[in-house]
C-alpha positions in Angstrom: 48.2 107.4 -129.3 50.8 109.4 -131.3 53.5 106.7 -131.9 53.3 103.5 -133.9 55.9 100.9 -133.1 57.0 98.1 -135.3 59.0 95.1 -134.0 60.8 92.7 -136.2 63.5 90.0 -135.6 67.0 90.3 -136.9 70.6 88.8 -136.5 70.5 85.9 -134.1 68.1 87.0 -131.4 67.9 90.7 -131.7 64.8 92.7 -132.4 64.7 95.7 -134.7 62.4 98.5 -133.6 61.0 101.3 -135.9 59.0 104.0 -134.3 56.9 106.5 -136.2 55.4 109.8 -134.8 52.0 109.6 -136.5 51.3 113.3 -136.4 54.5 114.2 -138.4 55.4 110.9 -140.1 59.0 111.1 -138.7 60.6 107.7 -138.1 63.3 106.6 -135.8 65.1 103.2 -135.4 66.0 102.1 -131.8 69.5 100.9 -132.3 70.9 99.5 -135.6 71.3 95.8 -135.4 71.1 95.2 -139.1 70.9 98.3 -141.6 69.6 96.2 -144.5 66.8 94.7 -142.5 65.9 98.1 -141.1 65.7 99.6 -144.5 63.8 96.7 -145.9 61.1 96.9 -143.1 60.9 100.6 -143.5 60.2 100.1 -147.2 57.7 97.3 -146.5 55.8 99.5 -144.1 55.7 102.5 -146.5 56.9 104.7 -143.6 59.2 106.8 -145.9 62.4 108.1 -144.8 64.5 107.4 -141.7 65.0 110.6 -139.7 66.8 109.3 -136.4 68.8 106.6 -135.0 68.3 106.4 -131.2 71.2 104.3 -129.7 70.9 102.8 -126.2 74.6 101.8 -125.8 77.7 101.0 -127.7 77.6 97.3 -128.4 78.1 96.2 -132.0 74.7 94.6 -132.3 73.2 97.9 -131.4 75.3 100.3 -133.2 76.7 98.1 -136.2 74.2 99.7 -138.8 74.9 103.3 -137.8 77.5 104.1 -140.6 75.5 102.5 -143.3 72.1 104.1 -142.4 73.8 107.5 -142.1 75.4 107.1 -145.5 72.1 105.8 -147.2 69.4 108.1 -145.4 71.3 111.0 -144.0 69.5 110.5 -140.6 70.8 112.0 -137.4 72.4 109.7 -134.8 71.6 110.2 -131.1 73.0 108.3 -128.2 75.2 108.2 -125.1 78.9 109.3 -125.7 80.1 105.7 -125.4 78.6 105.0 -128.9 81.4 107.0 -130.3 84.0 104.5 -129.5 82.6 102.1 -132.1 80.2 104.0 -134.5 79.4 107.5 -135.8 77.3 109.7 -133.4 75.9 113.1 -134.1 74.4 114.2 -130.9 75.4 113.0 -127.4 72.6 112.6 -124.8 72.5 111.5 -121.2 70.0 111.1 -118.3 67.6 114.1 -118.1 67.8 115.1 -121.8 64.9 115.1 -124.3 64.9 113.9 -127.8 62.1 114.9 -130.1 60.8 112.7 -132.9 58.3 114.8 -134.8 55.9 116.1 -132.2 56.7 113.3 -129.6 59.1 114.1 -126.8 61.2 111.2 -125.8 62.7 111.2 -122.2 66.3 110.0 -121.9 67.0 108.2 -118.7 70.5 106.9 -117.7 70.5 103.2 -116.9 74.0 102.1 -116.2 74.8 98.5 -115.5 75.0 96.6 -118.8 77.3 99.3 -120.0 78.3 102.4 -118.0 76.7 104.8 -120.5 73.5 102.9 -121.3 70.4 105.0 -121.7 66.7 104.3 -122.4 64.0 106.4 -124.2 60.5 106.8 -123.0 57.4 108.6 -124.4 55.5 109.4 -121.2 52.4 110.3 -122.9 52.3 107.1 -125.0 53.5 104.8 -122.2 56.1 103.4 -124.5 59.7 102.7 -123.3 62.7 101.5 -125.4 65.0 100.0 -123.0 67.8 98.3 -125.1 69.6 95.7 -122.8 68.7 97.0 -119.4 65.5 95.1 -118.8 64.3 92.0 -120.6 61.0 90.2 -120.2 61.8 88.1 -117.2 65.4 89.1 -117.2 68.0 91.9 -117.2 71.2 92.6 -119.0 74.5 91.2 -118.0 76.8 93.4 -116.0 79.6 93.8 -118.6 80.7 97.1 -117.2 78.6 98.3 -114.3 78.2 97.2 -110.8 75.2 95.4 -109.1 74.4 98.6 -107.5 74.2 100.5 -110.7 72.0 97.9 -112.4 69.8 97.6 -109.3 69.3 101.3 -109.2 68.5 101.4 -113.0 66.1 98.6 -112.7 64.3 100.3 -109.8 63.9 103.4 -112.0 62.3 101.4 -114.7 60.1 99.7 -112.2 58.8 102.9 -110.8 57.2 103.9 -114.1 53.5 103.4 -114.4 52.3 99.8 -114.5 50.8 100.2 -118.0 54.2 101.3 -119.6 55.1 99.0 -122.5 58.6 97.8 -122.4 60.3 97.2 -125.7 63.5 95.3 -125.1 66.2 94.4 -127.7 66.4 90.5 -127.5 64.2 87.4 -127.6 65.6 85.9 -124.3 62.3 85.2 -122.6 62.0 81.4 -122.7 65.5 81.0 -121.2 64.7 83.7 -118.6 61.5 81.9 -117.9 63.3 78.7 -117.1 65.5 80.6 -114.7 62.6 82.4 -113.1 61.0 79.0 -112.3 64.1 77.8 -110.5 63.5 80.7 -108.1 59.7 81.0 -108.0 57.3 78.1 -107.6 54.1 80.1 -107.5 51.4 78.7 -109.7 50.9 82.1 -111.4 54.7 82.0 -112.3 54.3 78.6 -113.8 51.2 79.7 -115.8 53.2 82.8 -117.0 56.1 80.6 -118.0 53.9 78.2 -119.9 52.3 81.1 -121.8 55.8 82.3 -122.8 56.9 78.7 -123.9 53.7 78.3 -125.9 54.1 81.7 -127.6 57.7 80.8 -128.7 56.5 77.4 -130.0 54.2 79.3 -132.2 56.9 81.5 -133.3 55.5 84.6 -131.7 57.4 87.4 -130.1 57.3 87.8 -126.3 58.1 91.5 -126.6 56.8 94.0 -125.6 56.1 93.3 -121.9 54.8 95.8 -119.3 56.1 97.3 -116.1 53.2 95.5 -114.3 54.1 92.1 -115.7 57.7 92.5 -114.9 57.0 93.8 -111.4 55.0 90.5 -111.0 57.2 88.0 -112.5 60.8 89.3 -113.3 63.2 87.5 -110.7 65.4 90.6 -110.8 62.7 93.1 -109.9 61.5 90.8 -107.3 64.8 90.7 -105.5 64.5 92.2 -102.0 67.7 94.4 -102.2 70.9 94.9 -104.1 72.6 91.9 -102.4 69.8 89.6 -103.3 69.9 91.0 -106.8 73.6 90.5 -107.2 73.2 86.8 -106.1 70.4 86.3 -108.6 72.5 87.9 -111.4 75.4 85.7 -110.6 73.2 82.6 -110.5 71.6 83.4 -113.8 75.2 83.9 -115.4 75.9 80.3 -114.4 72.5 78.9 -115.0 72.4 76.0 -117.6 68.6 75.0 -117.2 
C-alpha cells in the first residue's frame, strides 16, 4: 500500500478525508467541509503540510473550506469546473484525467447525477476510491442536477470496479439508507447487514468505508434491474420517512 487514509466526522453528517502518499509524504484532503477541522486533524496526525485539495463537486459542504485552506497552506486546488462557481479552483479536471499525489496517480472519473460535473478519484493500485456524493453505503446521491440515466450510468461505472475497491463516501447516511433498503429487500442476509450497521452506529462507529462487493450485494440502487427501476427507487427514497 502506498496510501494512508484518515476519516473523521465534521459538520453535521459529513466526513473529512485526509489522504497521504506514504512514499513522498504529500497529503491531500478530499473536499473541504470544514477548514479548521481539516487542519486540526492534519496537525494531530503529524502529517505535515497540506499539498492538494481534491474537490468532487461544487456544493458548499464540499468546497466551503477551499479559500481558507488555500490562504493558510498555499495548497493547490483541483476539481471539476463547476467548483469555480462557489470557491477558488487552480486546476480543472474532468473524466479521463489523472492527478498525482506524490508518487500515486489518481484517476479522475466523471460521475454526473448528483451534480452535472461531479467527479471521483481512484487509486487503482491501492484499490481506494473517493466518491463524494455519488455512491453512499447502501445509497446514492440525490439527483439535484442530473438525470436518472446519468446517475444510473455513473453508478454502473463504480460498480464495474474490482470488488475489493474501498469506497470512501462523504456522509454518514448508512443507517437511514439501511432502513430504506429493508423496505425493498427482505433477504435474511440484508437483515443481518442492516443490523450490523445499526449496531455500529449505536457504538458510535463509522460505516465508511464500504466496498464495491458490499454495495453490489446490498445497495438497493446498484441492485436495480435497469434505469427505470433505478429512477423509481430514487423517487421512493426521496419520499421515504421510515
